[in-house]
MARVOZA-864134 format. One record per residue (C-alpha): residue number from 0; x, y, z. Coordinates in steps of 0.02 Angstrom, whole numbers. Layout:
MARVOZA-864134
NUM,X,Y,Z .
...
***
This chain:
MARVOZA-864134
0,4282,5795,7475 .
1,4411,5851,7348 .
2,4583,5885,7419 .
3,4627,6066,7381 .
4,4771,6084,7501 .
5,4925,6185,7447 .
6,5029,6025,7444 .
7,4903,5939,7332 .
8,4892,6091,7217 .
9,5082,6093,7203 .
10,5084,5908,7157 .
11,4951,5936,7025 .
12,5041,6088,6954 .
13,5207,5995,6944 .
14,5125,5846,6859 .
15,5039,5959,6732 .
16,5205,6044,6696 .
17,5283,5875,6657 .
18,5134,5830,6548 .
19,5157,5993,6451 .
20,5342,5958,6420 .
21,5304,5779,6372 .
22,5183,5836,6236 .
23,5310,5966,6180 .
24,5446,5835,6155 .
25,5328,5706,6078 .
26,5277,5817,5931 .
27,5457,5867,5897 .
28,5498,5683,5884 .
29,5349,5647,5771 .
30,5377,5792,5651 .
31,5563,5757,5629 .
32,5547,5568,5621 .
33,5416,5580,5484 .
34,5532,5693,5386 .
35,5690,5591,5409 .
36,5609,5423,5375 .
37,5527,5499,5221 .
38,5700,5541,5154 .
39,5752,5360,5178 .
40,5596,5267,5121 .
41,5535,5394,4994 .
42,5412,5537,5010 .
43,5264,5435,4950 .
44,5097,5428,5039 .
45,5120,5240,5065 .
46,5289,5259,5150 .
47,5224,5403,5258 .
48,5072,5300,5308 .
49,5182,5152,5356 .
50,5283,5264,5471 .
51,5129,5349,5544 .
52,5046,5181,5575 .
53,5202,5118,5664 .
54,5202,5272,5776 .
55,5017,5263,5817 .
56,5027,5075,5846 .
57,5161,5107,5976 .
58,5051,5237,6061 .
59,4899,5122,6062 .
60,4988,4968,6128 .
61,5084,5071,6255 .
62,4922,5147,6320 .
63,4841,4977,6333 .
64,4984,4879,6413 .
65,5046,5013,6534 .
66,4867,5065,6578 .
67,4828,4888,6636 .
68,4986,4872,6739 .
69,4992,5042,6821 .
70,4829,5015,6915 .
71,4923,4908,7043 .
72,5069,5029,7062 .
73,5086,5121,7227 .
74,5210,5246,7151 .
75,5151,5289,6974 .
76,5265,5442,6967 .
77,5415,5323,6976 .
78,5342,5226,6830 .
79,5318,5390,6737 .
80,5501,5432,6764 .
81,5555,5265,6691 .
82,5441,5287,6541 .
83,5514,5458,6501 .
84,5689,5387,6523 .
85,5637,5250,6402 .
86,5584,5382,6276 .
87,5752,5469,6289 .
88,5851,5306,6274 .
89,5752,5234,6128 .
90,5754,5402,6039 .
91,5943,5402,6058 .
92,5951,5226,5986 .
93,5849,5290,5840 .
94,6003,5383,5778 .
95,6107,5225,5775 .
96,5970,5123,5692 .
97,5936,5252,5556 .
98,6122,5255,5512 .
99,6117,5065,5498 .
100,5963,5075,5387 .
101,6049,5196,5268 .
102,6188,5069,5240 .
103,6080,4914,5217 .
104,5919,4983,5141 .
105,5983,4994,4960 .
106,6026,4808,4964 .
107,5853,4768,5033 .
108,5769,4875,4900 .
109,5868,4792,4761 .
110,5830,4615,4819 .
111,5640,4639,4830 .
112,5548,4655,4666 .
113,5369,4667,4730 .
114,5308,4839,4780 .
115,5188,4759,4905 .
116,5327,4664,4991 .
117,5437,4818,4990 .
118,5299,4917,5075 .
119,5286,4782,5207 .
120,5474,4789,5234 .
121,5464,4979,5253 .
122,5327,4957,5382 .
123,5428,4830,5481 .
124,5584,4938,5476 .
125,5489,5093,5531 .
126,5408,4988,5667 .
127,5579,4944,5735 .
128,5629,5128,5727 .
129,5483,5218,5807 .
130,5381,5086,5899 .
131,5490,5078,6057 .
132,5486,5265,6096 .
133,5303,5276,6042 .
134,5261,5133,6160 .
135,5336,5230,6304 .
136,5245,5389,6250 .
137,5079,5296,6246 .
138,5104,5237,6424 .
139,5139,5409,6498 .
140,4958,5474,6499 .
141,4883,5325,6593 .
142,5025,5331,6719 .
143,5016,5516,6755 .
144,4826,5500,6764 .
145,4845,5364,6896 .
146,4955,5484,6995 .
147,4843,5638,6979 .
148,4668,5567,6999 .
149,4631,5516,7179 .
150,4440,5520,7180 .
151,4312,5459,7055 .
152,4220,5624,7033 .
153,4381,5714,6982 .
154,4426,5591,6844 .
155,4333,5681,6704 .
156,4392,5857,6740 .
157,4573,5813,6784 .
158,4595,5693,6638 .
159,4526,5820,6514 .
160,4636,5957,6590 .
161,4787,5843,6576 .
162,4745,5799,6396 .
163,4724,5984,6352 .
164,4890,6034,6432 .
165,4979,5892,6345 .
166,4904,5942,6177 .
167,4950,6124,6205 .
168,5130,6071,6235 .
169,5120,5967,6076 .
170,5059,6119,5979 .
171,5208,6223,6036 .
172,5327,6079,5997 .
173,5251,6061,5823 .
174,5266,6248,5794 .
175,5450,6255,5840 .
176,5492,6093,5747 .
177,5395,6149,5595 .
178,5447,6331,5583 .
179,5613,6365,5669 .
180,5718,6228,5748 .
181,5775,6133,5590 .
182,5835,6297,5514 .
183,5920,6354,5674 .
184,5991,6190,5738 .
185,5967,6057,5604 .
186,5871,5895,5625 .
187,5998,5804,5733 .
188,6019,5942,5862 .
189,5830,5969,5864 .
190,5806,5785,5903 .
191,5942,5800,6034 .
192,5846,5944,6112 .
193,5690,5835,6124 .
194,5794,5696,6203 .
195,5860,5819,6332 .
196,5682,5873,6372 .
197,5630,5691,6396 .
198,5781,5659,6506 .
199,5741,5816,6608 .
200,5562,5755,6633 .
201,5627,5586,6690 .
202,5745,5663,6817 .
203,5614,5780,6888 .
204,5483,5642,6895 .
205,5605,5527,6984 .
206,5644,5662,7114 .
207,5458,5688,7144 .
208,5432,5501,7161 .
209,5565,5489,7296 .
210,5462,5602,7410 .
211,5290,5546,7355 .
212,5177,5455,7475 .
213,5091,5298,7411 .
214,4950,5341,7292 .
215,4782,5274,7348 .
216,4635,5292,7231 .
217,4469,5309,7323 .
218,4333,5237,7216 .
219,4175,5327,7269 .
220,4007,5263,7208 .
221,3944,5360,7060 .
222,3766,5376,6999 .
223,3754,5293,6829 .
224,3690,5402,6688 .
225,3503,5428,6688 .
226,3497,5361,6511 .
227,3567,5196,6571 .
228,3436,5181,6707 .
229,3300,5219,6582 .
230,3371,5098,6455 .
231,3382,4955,6580 .
232,3208,4981,6651 .
233,3118,5028,6490 .
234,3034,4858,6483 .
235,2913,4900,6623 .
236,2907,5091,6605 .
237,2934,5141,6788 .
238,2857,5296,6861 .
239,2955,5448,6921 .
240,2950,5382,7101 .
241,3012,5212,7044 .
242,3156,5292,6948 .
243,3210,5389,7104 .
244,3202,5230,7209 .
245,3308,5140,7078 .
246,3438,5278,7083 .
247,3448,5270,7275 .
248,3472,5082,7273 .
249,3607,5097,7141 .
250,3699,5223,7249 .
251,3691,5110,7403 .
252,3777,4961,7329 .
253,3758,4953,7141 .
254,3644,4801,7166 .
255,3511,4751,7044 .
256,3359,4854,7092 .
257,3199,4769,7140 .
258,3080,4750,6996 .
259,3216,4766,6866 .
260,3274,4623,6755 .
261,3402,4514,6841 .
262,3541,4559,6720 .
263,3511,4746,6719 .
264,3644,4794,6844 .
265,3779,4694,6757 .
266,3733,4710,6575 .
267,3689,4895,6566 .
268,3858,4960,6629 .
269,3945,4845,6506 .
270,3836,4911,6366 .
271,3870,5093,6409 .
272,4055,5058,6431 .
273,4059,4985,6255 .
274,3970,5141,6191 .
275,4104,5249,6272 .
276,4242,5147,6189 .
277,4153,5157,6021 .
278,4141,5347,6037 .
279,4326,5355,6081 .
280,4362,5259,5922 .
281,4248,5374,5821 .
282,4332,5530,5894 .
283,4505,5470,5841 .
284,4443,5416,5671 .
285,4351,5579,5637 .
286,4488,5698,5694 .
287,4628,5614,5596 .
288,4519,5593,5441 .
289,4473,5777,5449 .
290,4654,5828,5475 .
291,4700,5736,5313 .
292,4555,5820,5222 .
293,4592,5993,5294 .
294,4775,5979,5243 .
295,4722,5931,5067 .
296,4598,6075,5066 .
297,4730,6206,5105 .
298,4856,6137,4982 .
299,4736,6200,4849 .
300,4759,6381,4901 .
301,4932,6392,4979 .
302,5108,6398,4909 .
303,5139,6225,4977 .
304,5303,6244,5068 .
305,5367,6147,5218 .
306,5271,6272,5325 .
307,5099,6232,5253 .
308,5075,6067,5345 .
309,5152,6142,5501 .
310,5025,6284,5500 .
311,4876,6167,5480 .
312,4944,6049,5614 .
313,4968,6195,5733 .
314,4789,6255,5710 .
315,4721,6078,5735 .
316,4824,6048,5893 .
317,4781,6215,5972 .
318,4597,6183,5933 .
319,4605,6010,6012 .
320,4690,6085,6165 .
321,4551,6215,6182 .
322,4421,6079,6160 .
323,4501,5977,6299 .
324,4504,6126,6417 .
325,4321,6159,6378 .
326,4286,5976,6418 .
327,4371,5998,6585 .
328,4247,6136,6629 .
329,4098,6040,6559 .
330,4145,5891,6668 .
331,4089,5990,6820 .
332,3910,5996,6758 .
333,3781,5874,6825 .
334,3692,5849,6659 .
335,3694,5674,6585 .
336,3865,5653,6499 .
337,3791,5562,6350 .
338,3670,5704,6316 .
339,3811,5832,6319 .
340,3914,5719,6207 .
341,3769,5710,6085 .
342,3757,5899,6077 .
343,3945,5917,6053 .
344,3946,5790,5911 .
345,3794,5864,5825 .
346,3854,6044,5833 .
347,4028,5985,5779 .
348,3951,5892,5631 .
349,3858,6051,5585 .
350,4021,6148,5590 .
351,4103,6020,5475 .
352,3957,6038,5355 .
353,3980,6227,5355 .
354,4168,6214,5321 .
355,4155,6218,5129 .
356,4054,6379,5133 .
357,4174,6465,5253 .
358,4327,6405,5156 .
359,4262,6459,4986 .
360,4210,6628,5055 .
361,4379,6662,5137 .
362,4479,6605,4985 .
363,4367,6689,4855 .
364,4322,6525,4773 .
365,4485,6431,4806 .
366,4601,6567,4741 .
367,4781,6571,4800 .
368,4797,6646,4975 .
369,4927,6782,4959 .
370,4989,6936,5049 .
371,5089,7088,4999 .
372,5180,7082,5165 .
373,5332,6984,5220 .
374,5345,6802,5272 .
375,5281,6832,5449 .
376,5129,6924,5382 .
377,5095,6782,5261 .
378,5107,6648,5398 .
379,4987,6747,5507 .
380,4868,6757,5359 .
381,4878,6568,5336 .
382,4848,6537,5521 .
383,4703,6658,5525 .
384,4621,6583,5372 .
385,4646,6406,5436 .
386,4581,6450,5609 .
387,4424,6532,5539 .
388,4392,6382,5427 .
389,4429,6230,5534 .
390,4448,6286,5715 .
391,4259,6289,5755 .
392,4238,6107,5701 .
393,4405,6054,5776 .
394,4366,6133,5945 .
395,4191,6059,5955 .
396,4242,5885,5900 .
397,4400,5901,6003 .
398,4292,5905,6159 .
399,4220,5732,6126 .
400,4365,5620,6175 .
401,4414,5716,6334 .
402,4232,5728,6388 .
403,4211,5541,6370 .
404,4319,5530,6525 .
405,4175,5611,6619 .
406,4058,5478,6552 .
407,4184,5347,6609 .
408,4170,5402,6792 .
409,4018,5290,6820 .
410,4121,5135,6779 .
411,4291,5188,6846 .
412,4394,5060,6939 .
413,4569,5131,6908 .
414,4616,5297,6823 .
415,4764,5220,6732 .
416,4663,5072,6672 .
417,4522,5181,6605 .
418,4639,5306,6524 .
419,4735,5163,6442 .
420,4575,5087,6372 .
421,4505,5252,6309 .
422,4671,5309,6233 .
423,4694,5141,6146 .
424,4522,5148,6065 .
425,4551,5329,6015 .
426,4721,5292,5938 .
427,4660,5141,5841 .
428,4524,5253,5770 .
429,4656,5382,5725 .
430,4757,5252,5629 .
431,4607,5196,5528 .
432,4547,5374,5500 .
433,4713,5428,5426 .
434,4734,5271,5320 .
435,4556,5255,5254 .
436,4542,5439,5216 .
437,4713,5452,5135 .
438,4701,5296,5028 .
439,4516,5264,4998 .
440,4399,5407,5037 .
441,4494,5543,4944 .
442,4511,5430,4791 .
443,4330,5371,4794 .
444,4236,5522,4857 .
445,4352,5673,4846 .
446,4385,5796,4986 .
447,4210,5874,4997 .
448,4113,5710,4998 .
449,4239,5636,5121 .
450,4212,5783,5236 .
451,4023,5762,5224 .
452,4041,5577,5261 .
453,4132,5617,5424 .
454,3996,5742,5471 .
455,3863,5612,5430 .
456,3952,5481,5537 .
457,3957,5595,5690 .
458,3773,5637,5666 .
459,3718,5456,5653 .
460,3824,5410,5804 .
461,3740,5547,5906 .
462,3569,5484,5851 .
463,3598,5303,5902 .
464,3667,5342,6076 .
465,3535,5273,6197 .
466,3472,5424,6292 .
467,3302,5363,6349 .
468,3140,5458,6322 .
469,3137,5607,6439 .
470,3113,5785,6378 .
471,3300,5823,6359 .
472,3329,5664,6263 .
473,3186,5696,6144 .
474,3249,5873,6109 .
475,3422,5802,6078 .
476,3355,5673,5955 .
477,3256,5806,5863 .
478,3413,5911,5846 .
479,3502,5756,5782 .
480,3373,5723,5647 .
481,3381,5906,5596 .
482,3570,5897,5583 .
483,3560,5736,5482 .
484,3438,5814,5359 .
485,3551,5967,5343 .
486,3705,5860,5309 .
487,3612,5757,5181 .
488,3544,5914,5096 .
489,3715,5994,5079 .
490,3791,5830,5019 .
491,3698,5857,4855 .
492,3787,6022,4823 .
493,3935,6018,4705 .
494,4081,6120,4771 .
495,4232,6160,4661 .
496,4384,6049,4683 .
497,4506,6156,4583 .
498,4514,6337,4527 .
499,4593,6435,4386 .
500,4687,6599,4390 .
501,4561,6737,4350 .
502,4701,6857,4300 .
503,4781,6740,4174 .
504,4717,6683,4005 .
505,4545,6606,4014 .
506,4563,6424,4063 .
507,4446,6277,4049 .
508,4466,6130,4167 .
509,4456,5972,4062 .
510,4474,5840,4196 .
511,4518,5823,4380 .
512,4591,5678,4481 .
513,4585,5682,4671 .
514,4719,5561,4729 .
515,4799,5515,4894 .
516,4943,5638,4869 .
517,4863,5788,4784 .
518,4733,5849,4660 .
519,4787,5843,4477 .
520,4699,5936,4338 .
521,4718,5964,4151 .
522,4672,6138,4088 .
523,4655,6213,3916 .
524,4693,6395,3872 .
525,4762,6494,3727 .
526,4934,6440,3788 .
527,4891,6257,3762 .
528,4855,6108,3875 .
529,4933,6111,4047 .
530,4947,5986,4190 .
531,4928,6064,4362 .
532,4944,6004,4541 .
533,4827,6077,4671 .
534,4754,6211,4557 .
535,4902,6330,4547 .
536,5064,6232,4522 .
537,5095,6199,4338 .
538,5202,6053,4285 .
539,5215,6118,4108 .
540,5109,6142,3954 .
541,5107,6115,3767 .
542,5128,6302,3751 .
543,5307,6284,3814 .
544,5341,6130,3708 .
545,5508,6189,3637 .
546,5571,6251,3806 .
547,5530,6085,3891 .
548,5606,5988,3747 .
549,5767,6087,3760 .
550,5791,6025,3939 .
551,5828,5854,3864 .
552,5913,5913,3706 .
553,6046,6021,3792 .
554,6125,5882,3897 .
555,6119,5763,3748 .
556,6211,5890,3641 .
557,6342,5906,3777 .
558,6358,5716,3788 .
559,6294,5650,3620 .
560,6355,5472,3653 .
561,6238,5448,3803 .
562,6145,5282,3801 .
563,6056,5273,3971 .
564,5962,5424,4038 .
565,5866,5449,4199 .
566,5736,5586,4218 .
567,5689,5642,4393 .
568,5511,5700,4362 .
569,5394,5668,4216 .
570,5267,5810,4217 .
571,5195,5827,4043 .
572,5316,5695,3978 .
573,5383,5815,3845 .
574,5560,5826,3916 .
575,5586,5641,3948 .
576,5507,5596,3782 .
577,5625,5712,3689 .
578,5770,5596,3730 .
579,5686,5466,3618 .
580,5698,5580,3465 .
581,5786,5490,3320 .
582,5918,5628,3314 .
583,5983,5561,3480 .
584,6036,5401,3396 .
585,6138,5326,3538 .
586,5997,5327,3667 .
587,5951,5148,3714 .
588,5859,5169,3878 .
589,5757,5305,3965 .
590,5697,5286,4145 .
591,5582,5420,4216 .
592,5512,5433,4393 .
593,5354,5527,4438 .
594,5295,5540,4618 .
595,5110,5569,4580 .
596,5023,5428,4484 .
597,4881,5543,4427 .
598,5008,5651,4334 .
599,5056,5500,4228 .
600,4872,5464,4198 .
601,4845,5644,4141 .
602,4998,5646,4028 .
603,4949,5481,3946 .
604,4773,5539,3912 .
605,4800,5718,3855 .
606,4981,5740,3799 .
607,4998,5592,3681 .
608,4869,5644,3551 .
609,4857,5830,3517 .
610,4788,5846,3341 .
611,4868,5680,3302 .
612,5037,5730,3374 .
613,5117,5642,3523 .
614,5206,5779,3621 .
615,5285,5647,3733 .
616,5382,5572,3588 .
617,5314,5398,3624 .
618,5370,5399,3806 .
619,5228,5284,3860 .
620,5242,5165,3712 .
621,5426,5158,3663 .
622,5505,4994,3723 .
623,5662,5091,3770 .
624,5566,5193,3900 .
625,5513,5146,4077 .
626,5400,5262,4176 .
627,5396,5227,4364 .
628,5278,5291,4498 .
629,5413,5322,4626 .
630,5504,5455,4726 .
631,5650,5492,4610 .
632,5770,5535,4750 .
633,5728,5372,4838 .
634,5750,5273,4678 .
635,5923,5344,4644 .
636,5975,5312,4824 .
637,5915,5131,4823 .
638,5946,5066,4647 .
639,6106,4988,4580 .
640,6077,5049,4401 .
641,6199,5167,4317 .
642,6161,5306,4192 .
643,6256,5417,4072 .
644,6145,5566,4112 .
645,6033,5603,4262 .
646,5918,5746,4217 .
647,5831,5827,4367 .
648,5677,5927,4319 .
649,5642,6108,4362 .
650,5590,6102,4546 .
651,5526,6260,4628 .
652,5638,6271,4783 .
653,5506,6334,4904 .
654,5388,6188,4868 .
655,5370,6059,5007 .
656,5496,5919,4981 .
657,5590,6008,4841 .
658,5729,6064,4959 .
659,5780,5882,4985 .
660,5823,5874,4799 .
661,5960,6003,4825 .
662,6051,5920,4970 .
663,6226,5852,4978 .
664,6162,5676,5013 .
665,6051,5677,4858 .
666,6191,5742,4749 .
667,6304,5604,4815 .
668,6173,5473,4769 .
669,6163,5546,4594 .
670,6351,5544,4575 .
671,6357,5361,4629 .
672,6227,5318,4497 .
673,6328,5394,4353 .
674,6434,5294,4233 .
675,6614,5352,4204 .
676,6604,5518,4114 .
677,6421,5537,4161 .
678,6329,5701,4191 .
679,6208,5754,4327 .
680,6099,5898,4265 .
681,6008,6005,4394 .
682,5892,6135,4319 .
683,5862,6291,4424 .
684,5727,6425,4403 .
685,5824,6584,4436 .
686,5661,6684,4436 .
687,5620,6596,4601 .
688,5792,6602,4681 .
689,5893,6740,4759 .
690,6082,6745,4736 .
691,6099,6678,4913 .
692,6001,6519,4878 .
693,6083,6494,4708 .
694,6253,6506,4791 .
695,6204,6381,4927 .
696,6152,6254,4794 .
697,6310,6288,4694 .
698,6423,6267,4845 .
699,6333,6106,4890 .
700,6361,6034,4716 .
701,6543,6090,4717 .
702,6570,5989,4876 .
703,6512,5830,4788 .
704,6567,5841,4606 .
705,6747,5870,4557 .
706,6688,5970,4407 .
707,6533,6082,4396 .
708,6485,6184,4244 .
709,6341,6305,4214 .
710,6229,6318,4061 .
711,6088,6439,4022 .
712,5921,6379,3956 .
713,5866,6541,3873 .
714,5910,6723,3844 .
715,5749,6798,3913 .
716,5792,6921,4054 .
717,5679,6893,4204 .
718,5638,6714,4155 .
719,5812,6639,4161 .
720,5834,6454,4193 .
721,6005,6374,4211 .
722,6075,6200,4225 .
723,6212,6162,4350 .
724,6297,6008,4280 .
725,6399,5896,4392 .
726,6528,5794,4294 .
727,6570,5620,4360 .
728,6750,5651,4311 .
729,6843,5810,4262 .
730,6861,5756,4082 .
731,6845,5882,3939 .
732,6689,5892,3833 .
733,6702,5783,3678 .
734,6767,5862,3518 .
735,6639,5912,3388 .
736,6677,5913,3203 .
737,6513,5986,3142 .
738,6544,6136,3028 .
739,6414,6266,3074 .
740,6498,6419,2997 .
741,6371,6441,2858 .
742,6224,6421,2975 .
743,6297,6547,3098 .
744,6324,6677,2963 .
745,6151,6649,2890 .
746,6070,6673,3061 .
747,6135,6852,3077 .
748,6138,6902,2894 .
749,6052,7069,2873 .
750,6013,7080,3059 .
751,6061,7212,3188 .
752,6031,7247,3373 .
753,5847,7280,3338 .
754,5822,7099,3289 .
755,5875,7014,3450 .
756,5706,6931,3483 .
757,5687,6874,3303 .
758,5852,6783,3281 .
759,5843,6598,3239 .
760,6011,6537,3300 .
761,6063,6360,3249 .
762,6078,6230,3387 .
763,6188,6076,3371 .
764,6325,5993,3477 .
765,6448,6127,3418 .
766,6345,6286,3436 .
767,6274,6229,3604 .
768,6424,6316,3684 .
769,6328,6478,3656 .
770,6231,6424,3811 .
771,6387,6386,3913 .
772,6405,6505,4060 .
773,6572,6444,4123 .
774,6673,6328,4232 .
775,6598,6345,4407 .
776,6732,6236,4487 .
777,6867,6355,4426 .
778,6772,6497,4509 .
779,6725,6404,4669 .
780,6795,6546,4776 .
781,6638,6644,4730 .
782,6530,6519,4828 .
783,6639,6449,4967 .
784,6573,6569,5101 .
785,6396,6501,5083 .
786,6327,6355,5187 .
787,6303,6179,5122 .
788,6125,6113,5108 .
789,6111,5942,5191 .
790,5975,5823,5249 .
791,6021,5867,5428 .
792,6025,6054,5398 .
793,5897,6085,5259 .
794,5935,6268,5228 .
795,5848,6278,5058 .
796,5685,6197,5112 .
797,5665,6314,5261 .
798,5745,6470,5187 .
799,5670,6475,5011 .
800,5488,6499,5067 .
801,5539,6644,5178 .
802,5640,6724,5039 .
803,5496,6700,4917 .
804,5379,6798,5031 .
805,5507,6927,5091 .
806,5576,6976,4921 .
807,5427,7087,4878 .
808,5424,7178,5045 .
809,5612,7200,5069 .
810,5657,7244,4890 .
811,5762,7086,4868 .
812,5770,7038,4685 .
813,5772,6868,4606 .
814,5935,6811,4532 .
815,5892,6862,4354 .
816,5943,6994,4228 .
817,6094,7101,4273 .
818,6142,7011,4436 .
819,6148,6843,4347 .
820,6244,6918,4200 .
821,6369,6990,4324 .
822,6401,6815,4395 .
823,6427,6745,4220 .
824,6553,6882,4187 .
825,6646,6843,4349 .
826,6655,6657,4307 .
827,6718,6691,4131 .
828,6847,6813,4200 .
829,6914,6684,4324 .
830,6917,6547,4192 .
831,6917,6618,4014 .
832,6847,6494,3885 .
833,7014,6493,3793 .
834,7094,6421,3952 .
835,6948,6317,4014 .
836,7004,6134,4034 .
837,6826,6077,3997 .
838,6841,6151,3822 .
839,7018,6097,3778 .
840,6958,5975,3643 .
841,6859,6112,3555 .
842,6927,6224,3418 .
843,6977,6404,3453 .
844,6826,6467,3356 .
845,6710,6354,3455 .
846,6781,6417,3619 .
847,6726,6593,3571 .
848,6543,6543,3583 .
849,6529,6563,3773 .
850,6592,6742,3750 .
851,6460,6766,3614 .
852,6326,6700,3731 .
853,6379,6818,3869 .
854,6372,6966,3749 .
855,6203,6913,3682 .
856,6138,6899,3861 .
857,6194,7076,3901 .
858,6119,7141,3738 .
859,5949,7071,3785 .
860,5961,7149,3959 .
861,6007,7320,3889 .
862,5866,7305,3762 .
863,5738,7281,3902 .
864,5819,7423,3999 .
865,5794,7530,3842 .
866,5977,7576,3825 .
867,6007,7576,3635 .
868,6191,7622,3646 .
869,6234,7482,3767 .
870,6125,7361,3666 .
871,6218,7405,3505 .
872,6388,7382,3587 .
873,6342,7213,3661 .
874,6271,7161,3491 .
875,6435,7202,3406 .
876,6530,7099,3536 .
877,6411,6955,3503 .
878,6434,6962,3314 .
879,6622,6970,3333 .
880,6630,6815,3444 .
881,6493,6724,3346 .
882,6583,6740,3180 .
883,6762,6721,3243 .
884,6869,6592,3151 .
***
């Protein structure tokens, strides 16, 4: 009988509490390690997969090795304590190793030319980093299972309960690590918190082990599944009485029953055991493949911030925990386990098949999921939409692996040994599911066909499980064939893979690429051709050709002698290609990095021949240009090359990964890659930043560069874009001897304040000072009270998405229009252009242009505010400074 004494219940409760905390700490480790290693090795899908494979490999091998050894332990709780201590120690060593990597990795990167060899090196380095703690983590479940399970018939329910509690702890750990802790504590302190939790578990487990009596597992004979009996005796079709006699003889001693083939008693259990392992593998493969697909699915309709993946991961983990707890209850039923497994897999496959219909219905045909409420309201909307879409399938399929522990009861020799075997098979499946789906299935089949393939695989697996030929089995097979026909029928339906904005100009999707990182599309509208990522994030268009071109022209007018230029981001290719224009006669080399290979494919195909015109300026053909498929931040950190200008594209701060491009560490890498007198240009979209975030970025740059200046991109209130330029040295801008007086006078001849939008102001290395907003370093006191954005404390990445959602509900305004003009006025007051050391080589007339630009900016703001008197006054100030001698 099962021991339900108070002492035994207390032991079980304490063990489950430790299991919960272990899962909590494990997901904190995983989330933060993936992020930190991504910053070192590059945020590419290949680098992420190398790290994930290293982590899962540690789990799998740990489960296998420790599971085999713990079966002979008389005090598994002591072993559990040592494993948790091992996690804490190896996680602590991780800090030392990652610091070492940061110092030696650039040299490794520079010495290896082959991308394949470099990927192998990344895998080996990540293996050294995360394998040891992952090995210990993998061993904890078999060990605690050996401690908790004392009788065969409790193995299924207790193991599933333990798995569910562990996964629930993991869900809470993932939620805190994904939503709150990095912003509150930073990465290092968050990792330290997880280490403290692991150490606490180790201490408590050791105390329990000191008072624990020796664990003795009582292997009670179990009736093998009816399907197995039928399968092994099918050759002579026994009667009902013969089947009952066979069952009784099996119960007495598990001897080969009379009349059965001689090998039946030995071969059939082995066959069913192999089926259980195969289903464990399938469960891991299917769940991780679906998680990759589901994440890709929701990137099409969400403002993909750092919180997007966390929200999907949270829904998946909670669903798996619920599935495991359901399995614990199902394990108490007396129905054949393989029949129940078949039903779970078939209904789960049906739920996966229904996912596209639910998703498209909830998102109104893949439109952007949005909310008028604040950030919390938006996150709840995401969680609700994700739960309604994927939770049914995740819960049903999440029952499969835990319930296989019930099927294992008939062949159980040691709880730890069985748990180790099952967990190893499941984890190997998870590795392959994530890799094959991320690198092959999405490229070959796309997200919908990949999802249908997973549903088809579960259905076929349920059909080929040997269930025999009784009434229940036949009904199960019929349901399986019905499910298979349904999956095949829906696989012929074409679901949309991208969407267009119904409120914008009518768009036509010209072509779509579904890659391992994202979905890329090219659209055509009255505003021109555009390249988009995941339906709603535009990388630029031919309609904004002049604006994109100016992002290259402005820095080259500031530093006209630049020879080597690096562009962080390619997009349409218009900006990087503009540096190759013959007017920039000193340019000898252009290097551009683009993270998404499909973006380069789209730009080559659609942006190089628009009515015979190459908008990229020959970027993909000019021998001076090199376009790399690479994480630009990683490249600048690892390369030894030097540049005159590093031009960082316009990155939306709330986008996932964009915050790492505004950190102190990244700015330091950029500074190190500049030649003497070089410039680092960081473009900022003020229409997606509050003053708080702008000031954080400014203060971060001021802490790295001895000289920072600010330049506007346009004079359109509400759509302002600025460039913060970090100067390698605090040397003045070069003198300019161009005489633009005639052009300046011609531009305003016969014009007044009613012609602000129609002015055609000349742009050259002299008049570019019209766009100069001032010497930020001379006004650094305006920013010194704001925090610094670092890799350890990624304020921008975690704060910008919240601000983006909160600004509408709280009345917070973006840093555009009057607030931005006020800052420009403050900077010019603290360092007037006539006294600005950056402008000391310019003539007195030329140094009036920043004042003219400030006046013109205010005139445009007053014009939009419909204040004619203020507009006229600002216009007069502009004309006075513009024409000054």
